[in-house]
C-alpha positions in Angstrom: 44.7 98.3 194.3 47.4 97.3 191.9 47.9 96.7 188.2 48.0 92.9 187.7 48.0 92.6 183.9 48.1 94.7 180.8 46.7 93.4 177.5 46.4 94.9 174.0 43.9 94.0 171.3 44.4 95.0 167.6 41.3 96.0 165.7 40.9 97.1 162.1 38.6 100.1 161.6 37.4 100.4 158.0 35.9 103.7 156.9 32.3 104.2 155.9 33.4 106.6 153.2 36.0 104.0 151.9 38.9 106.4 152.0 40.0 109.4 154.0 42.2 111.7 152.1 44.2 114.8 153.1 47.3 116.9 152.2 50.2 115.5 150.2 48.2 112.7 148.7 47.9 110.9 152.0 45.0 108.5 152.5 43.8 105.7 154.7 41.1 103.1 154.1 41.5 101.0 157.2 42.8 102.3 160.5 45.0 100.2 162.8 43.7 100.6 166.3 45.0 99.2 169.6 42.6 98.8 172.6 44.5 98.5 175.9 43.1 96.7 178.9 44.4 97.2 182.4 43.4 94.6 184.9 43.8 95.1 188.7 44.3 92.7 191.5 40.6 93.1 192.6 39.3 92.1 189.1 38.4 95.6 187.8 39.2 96.3 184.1 39.9 99.7 182.5 40.1 100.4 178.8 41.9 102.9 176.6 42.5 103.2 172.8 45.3 104.4 170.5 44.7 104.8 166.8 47.4 106.7 164.8 46.3 108.4 161.5 48.5 106.0 159.5 52.3 105.9 159.8 52.9 109.0 157.7 51.0 111.7 159.6 52.7 112.0 163.0 55.6 110.1 164.6 53.3 107.2 165.5 52.1 104.0 164.0 49.9 101.1 165.0 52.6 98.5 165.3 54.6 101.0 167.4 51.9 101.1 170.0 52.0 97.4 170.6 55.8 97.2 170.5 56.0 100.0 173.0 53.6 98.4 175.3 55.8 95.3 175.5 58.7 97.6 176.6 56.7 99.7 178.9 54.2 97.3 180.5 56.5 95.4 182.8 57.5 98.6 184.6 53.8 99.2 185.5 52.9 95.9 187.1 52.2 96.3 190.8 51.6 100.1 190.6 48.3 101.7 191.8 46.4 102.8 188.7 44.6 105.4 190.7 47.8 107.3 191.3 48.0 108.9 187.9 50.8 111.3 188.7 53.3 108.6 189.8 52.1 106.3 187.1 52.8 108.9 184.4 56.2 109.6 186.0 57.1 105.9 185.9 56.0 105.7 182.2 58.2 108.7 181.3 61.2 107.3 183.1 60.8 103.9 181.6 60.2 105.0 178.0 61.5 108.4 176.8 59.2 110.1 174.4 56.6 108.0 172.5 53.6 109.6 174.2 51.2 107.8 171.9 52.4 104.4 173.4 51.5 105.6 176.9 48.0 107.0 176.0 46.0 103.8 176.1 47.3 102.9 179.6 46.7 106.4 180.9 43.1 106.4 179.6 42.5 102.9 181.0 43.6 104.1 184.4 41.2 107.1 184.2 38.5 104.6 183.3 39.4 102.5 186.4 39.5 105.6 188.6 36.0 106.4 187.6 34.8 102.9 188.2 36.4 102.8 191.7 34.9 106.2 192.7 31.6 105.5 190.9 31.9 108.7 188.9 32.1 109.4 185.2 35.6 110.2 184.0 34.0 113.5 182.7 33.2 114.5 186.3 36.8 113.6 187.4 38.2 115.7 184.6 36.4 118.8 185.9 32.6 118.3 185.5 30.4 118.7 182.5 29.4 122.0 181.0 25.9 122.3 179.6 24.0 119.3 178.3 26.2 118.6 175.2 28.7 120.1 172.8 29.3 120.8 169.1 31.1 118.3 166.8 32.9 119.0 163.5 32.9 116.9 160.4 36.1 116.3 158.5 35.5 116.6 154.8 37.9 114.3 152.9 39.9 115.9 150.1 38.2 115.3 146.7 37.0 117.7 144.0 35.6 121.1 145.0 32.1 120.3 143.9 32.1 116.9 145.7 33.3 118.5 148.9 30.5 121.1 148.8 28.0 118.3 148.3 29.5 116.3 151.2 29.1 119.4 153.4 25.5 119.7 152.4 24.9 116.1 153.3 26.5 116.4 156.7 24.6 119.5 157.5 21.5 117.5 156.9 22.7 115.2 159.7 23.0 118.2 162.0 26.7 119.2 161.7 27.4 123.0 161.7 31.3 122.9 161.8 33.2 121.6 158.8 36.9 120.9 158.6 37.8 121.0 155.0 40.9 119.0 154.0 43.0 121.2 151.8 46.8 121.5 151.5 47.1 120.4 147.9 47.3 122.5 144.7 46.7 126.1 145.9 44.5 126.9 143.0 42.3 123.9 143.6 42.2 124.6 147.3 41.0 128.1 146.7 38.2 126.7 144.6 37.5 124.1 147.3 37.1 126.8 150.0 35.0 129.0 147.8 32.7 126.2 146.7 32.0 125.1 150.3 31.6 128.7 151.5 28.9 129.1 148.9 26.7 126.4 150.5 27.1 127.4 154.1 24.4 129.0 156.2 24.5 131.5 159.0 25.9 129.9 162.1 28.1 127.4 160.2 31.8 127.4 160.7 34.4 126.5 158.0 37.9 125.4 158.8 40.4 125.1 155.9 42.8 122.5 157.3 46.0 122.1 155.3 47.6 119.6 157.7 51.0 121.2 157.1 50.6 120.7 153.3 51.5 124.1 151.9 54.8 125.9 151.5 54.7 129.4 152.7 54.3 131.0 149.3 51.4 128.6 148.6 49.7 129.4 151.9 50.2 133.2 151.3 48.4 132.8 147.9 45.5 131.0 149.5 44.9 133.3 152.4 45.0 136.3 150.1 42.6 134.7 147.6 40.0 133.9 150.3 40.4 137.1 152.2 36.7 138.0 151.7 35.4 134.7 153.2 34.6 133.7 156.8 37.0 130.8 157.2 39.5 129.6 159.8 43.0 128.7 158.6 44.4 125.6 160.2 48.1 124.5 160.3 49.0 125.7 156.8 52.7 124.8 157.0 55.0 122.3 158.7 56.7 124.3 161.4 55.4 126.8 164.0 57.6 129.5 162.5 56.3 129.0 159.0 52.7 129.0 160.3 53.4 132.2 162.3 54.6 133.9 159.1 51.2 133.2 157.5 49.4 134.1 160.7 50.9 137.6 160.4 49.8 138.0 156.8 46.1 137.3 157.4 43.3 138.4 159.6 41.5 135.1 159.4 41.1 133.2 162.7 44.1 130.8 163.0 44.2 127.2 164.3 47.4 125.4 165.2 47.3 121.6 165.2 50.3 119.4 164.3 52.9 121.6 166.1 50.9 121.6 169.3 52.3 118.6 171.1 53.2 119.8 174.6 52.4 122.4 177.1 55.6 124.2 176.1 54.2 124.5 172.5 51.0 126.0 173.9 52.9 128.5 175.9 55.0 129.4 172.9 51.9 129.9 170.7 50.4 132.1 173.4 53.5 134.2 173.9 53.9 134.9 170.2 50.2 135.3 169.5 50.4 132.3 167.2 46.9 130.9 167.4 43.3 131.7 168.2 42.5 128.0 168.5 44.7 125.0 169.3 43.9 121.4 168.7 44.6 119.1 171.6 44.9 115.5 170.4 45.0 113.2 173.4 47.6 110.7 172.1 50.0 113.5 171.2 50.2 114.4 174.8 50.3 110.9 176.2 46.8 110.4 177.6 44.1 112.3 179.5 46.4 113.3 182.4 48.6 115.5 180.2 45.8 116.5 177.8 43.8 117.8 180.8 46.8 119.8 181.9 47.1 121.3 178.4 43.4 122.0 178.4 43.5 123.8 181.7 46.5 125.9 180.6 44.6 126.9 177.5 41.5 127.8 179.5 43.6 129.9 181.9 45.1 131.8 178.9 41.7 132.2 177.1 42.7 130.1 174.1 39.9 128.2 172.4 40.4 124.5 171.8 39.4 121.6 169.6 39.4 118.5 171.8 40.1 115.3 169.8 42.7 112.7 168.9 44.4 111.4 165.8 41.8 108.8 165.1 39.9 106.0 166.9 36.7 104.1 167.5 34.3 103.8 170.4 36.8 103.9 173.2 38.7 106.9 171.9 35.4 108.7 171.2 34.3 108.1 174.9 37.6 109.5 176.1 37.4 112.6 173.8 33.8 113.2 175.0 34.8 113.1 178.6 37.6 115.7 178.1 35.5 117.9 175.7 32.4 117.9 177.9 34.4 119.0 180.9 35.9 121.9 179.0 34.3 125.4 179.4 31.7 125.8 176.6 33.0 129.2 175.5 36.5 127.8 175.0 35.5 124.5 173.4 35.7 125.4 169.7 34.6 121.9 168.6 35.2 118.2 169.1 34.7 115.0 167.1 32.9 111.6 167.0 35.3 109.2 165.3 33.1 106.2 165.9 30.7 107.6 163.3 33.3 107.5 160.6 34.0 103.8 160.9 32.1 100.6 160.2 33.2 98.5 163.2 31.9 99.1 166.7 34.2 98.0 169.5 32.2 98.8 172.6 28.7 99.2 173.9 27.8 102.5 175.7 30.0 104.8 173.6 28.7 108.3 173.0 26.8 108.7 169.8 26.2 111.9 167.8 22.8 113.6 167.9 22.3 116.2 165.2 25.9 117.2 165.2 26.3 117.3 168.9 27.4 114.8 171.6 27.6 114.3 175.4 29.8 112.2 177.6 28.5 109.2 179.4 27.2 109.6 182.9 28.1 106.1 183.9 31.2 105.4 186.0 34.5 105.7 184.1 34.3 106.0 180.3 30.9 104.4 180.4 31.8 101.7 177.8 31.8 97.9 177.7 34.2 96.4 175.1 32.8 93.9 172.7 35.2 91.1 173.3 33.9 89.1 170.3 35.1 92.0 168.1 38.4 92.5 170.0 39.3 88.8 169.7 42.4 87.5 171.5 45.0 89.8 173.0 48.1 90.4 170.8 50.1 91.6 173.8 49.8 90.2 177.4 52.0 91.5 180.3 51.7 90.0 183.8 
């Protein structure tokens, strides 16, 4: 079995809420997603997806995925997609860095491996724990009262974990956290996610002002060292996100007691192969995890579900369902939320079938 062709399809994913806003005035209305198709010499097709959160969040952008695939793809023609170790080694040798470019190919090869072995990718990643898992809902940055009302609306849909987008004016952020905390019920979890948006003195003000509340503090500042300084000033549970981009970063966070929870975004690691390694290291160290990605639609949601559902339940802090945020469906069979929870497909591979009428014609083809 060999890779015979690689194709990429560009799809716009508009938001149901019109605009997604977070720290520093950043916002996105339509996400630029790339769905990658890997075709083998026996006619099997595997699919992956990469969808950066705009070009100003991480060192990744939609056009970069497709440009990188043109560079990387020719090196992979003729390789066995089931041999994920050698495949990833070849990608790393052919293209230094740029893990997000490699993600769609790696996920597509996991999809193929599942189809060949007639197993769900979830089973291949370790096997499913329990019948489903918790999802969080990201609450876009608007006024404190509006954010509280949005939390109430999403709780009515079954969500019990809420990732509040802060990282702006500290005084307003304090009010945002307090307003939302006031409407929570027992069992709800609140995460104040600054997305690197505060300077250290701002973050220090916020954690001091909400000392009496049950809230997780997520990535308050840009660097690990800045975040660690805030971690040491608060007894709130602490989440590291943007600076967790490698197994080395996880080991550093563990050695310096830098986090209670880390976020594993699949495309930051370069696909499911390396995200699984990161997940397993965290599990061995007893570090809880949010399993997610930067953004995406049905294919990304299917991949996230496979990795999340195969993560030990007590260590899976939460996960996400990006396909519920957008107005365009790109695949049949993708997992769907049910009262704030989700489960991975039991069908072979990711369990999805792309809607080719939505994908249109490939924008990249490599033979």
